[in-house]
C-alpha positions, 0 to 999 in steps of 0.5 A: 466446502472448499472452493476449487482453485480458479487456476486448476485448469491453467497451464501455469508454465505457458501463463508465466511464459506469456507474462514474461514475454510481455514484460520483456517486450516493454520498452522503457519510455523516455517520459517515465521519469518526466511523468513521475516528476509531473505527478510530483508537481501535481501533488506539490501544487495541491499541497501549496493550494491547501496551505495558501488558503488554509489561514482564511478559515476552516474550509473544504477546499484547503482540506481536500487540496492538502489531503490530495497532496499527501495521498499523491506523495505516498501512493504515487511517488513514495510507493513506486520509488521505494519499489525501485521503479526508477532505479534503472531509469536513465537520468533518475536523480539520487533523491528519486531512487530507492536508496536515496528517497526519504533517507535520513533527514530527507524524510522531512522533504520527500515523504513526511508521514506517520510511517517510517520509510524503512519500516514500510519498505520491509512490511510492504515490499517484502512481506505483503508483495511476496506473501499476497493473500497468505496468512503471512501477509500483514495487510490481509484485511479478512484476518486483521478484522477478524475480531470485528467480523466475529463480534456479536455486535449490531451491524450498525456498530460494525459499520461505525468501527469500520468508519473510524478505522478508515478515518484514522488507519495510518495512525491506528494501523499502518504506522504501528504495524510497519513499525512492529514488523521492523522491530521484530526483524531488528530483534531477530538480528540482535539475537543472531537469527535471520528475520524470516517472514514467519518470525516478523509478519505477525505478533501478539501485541496490539497495534496501539502498544507502540504508543505506550510511553512507559516502554522502551519500544513505545518511547522510541516509536514516539520519538522516531515515528509519531512525534516528528510528524504529529508535532510538525503537521499539527503544531509547527506548521500552524504556528508559522501562521502566527504573524497573521493572527490567532484566527489564522493559526486556528484555521490552519490547525482545523484544516490540517486535522480535516485534511488528515481525516480525508487523507486517511479516508482517501488512501484507505479507499484506494489501497485497502480494497486492492486485495479484498472482496468475495471474488478475490482469493486468499491462499494457504502456504507459499507459492512453489513456482513462478507460474503459481506466483503469477497466478496468485498475484492476479487472482488475489488482486483487483484493478479499478478503472484505468486509463484516464490521467486524472483518474489514475492520479486520484487513484494513486496508480493503485488502480493498476494493482494486478500489473503492479503485483506482477512486476512491482519494480516498474515506473508508474506509467509503465503499468498503463502500457502493460495493462491491456496486454496483461488482461488479454493474457489472462483472458487467453488462459482463463485466469480471473482478472477482476476490474471494477469501479472504485465505489463497488470495490469499497463496498465489497471491502466493507462487506468483508470487514463487517463479516457480510462476505468472505474471501475465496480460499485456495489451497497450495495447488502446486508441488514443485521441484527443489530447483523451482523453489530455489529459483523462486526464492532467489528471485524474491531475494533479488527483488 
């Protein structure tokens, strides 16, 4: 039996007006850019501590420090900058704008990771944010793990699969998935077609097909995406410690591998649960007007505990996921100011606002992944006028 949509009783127009008013009243704080730079320094400091101690011998301090630096670089800096969060902030340098960040050779300085920035921008900013919880959402965990959920395997084996996935997900999922989305869009343009979401969101190929060196796509992926990071992180950087001897080189390599596993696990824990759980909704078809779009971003997203500077840093400011999905183009610190207001508006209109500790959300995520629980499903609940649909499409294109 299909669940009743949690927002069937909501005055969508009034809900949208209240949220728009909250956004309009948000002042641009003078420390938004300073805050980003502080988060950047914290992340860089973690990385520096990791590499300054990595040569001594394999140890958890170096691994944790290097891992935390990488997570901060992705979740806080790259994430919010690529979303245009600082494009309109006065005094923002070019390197911290969406157009300048990680562009060309600056990838090595700004965001050195498995993923290509331009591929992640298309997959995440466009498909995920404007199709949250739909089948066109490339990050819909319940769909991506359907083979595991439906498999006739012992539960312990399923947990082992999830554990492997969590420790390797940048390499085995995120980098390949974002690359394949980008390539589908390129092929559409090459054939004279518009890269519509339905054409680029999903494909029949395995994620790991990109690692096949016997195909043109595989060779290009290895050259442009995987090998620069893989060789840089695990070959070039350890080799720089050669003057300190083979033990130092081996120690840096071991710590680098350990940090990579922790980096995957940490980022998986703060990113993957954001839109999964038996109390989170997924949707059929696109939102047809602004009010429904806002409702979907709230009902299809989850916040963790918020408000503590260290906790926010360690959670990559992804603990403000609801506010981020309502307005993805804001500075990270702005979500701290908006969160209490958004929560109050949701309570006023009877809109479910899910907020729990990270460990609880990880458990609910894993239950979805192994098939012990399923997400709530809501049909498209609104039939809008053509004018409303055109306005929403224009807003999406502008975003």
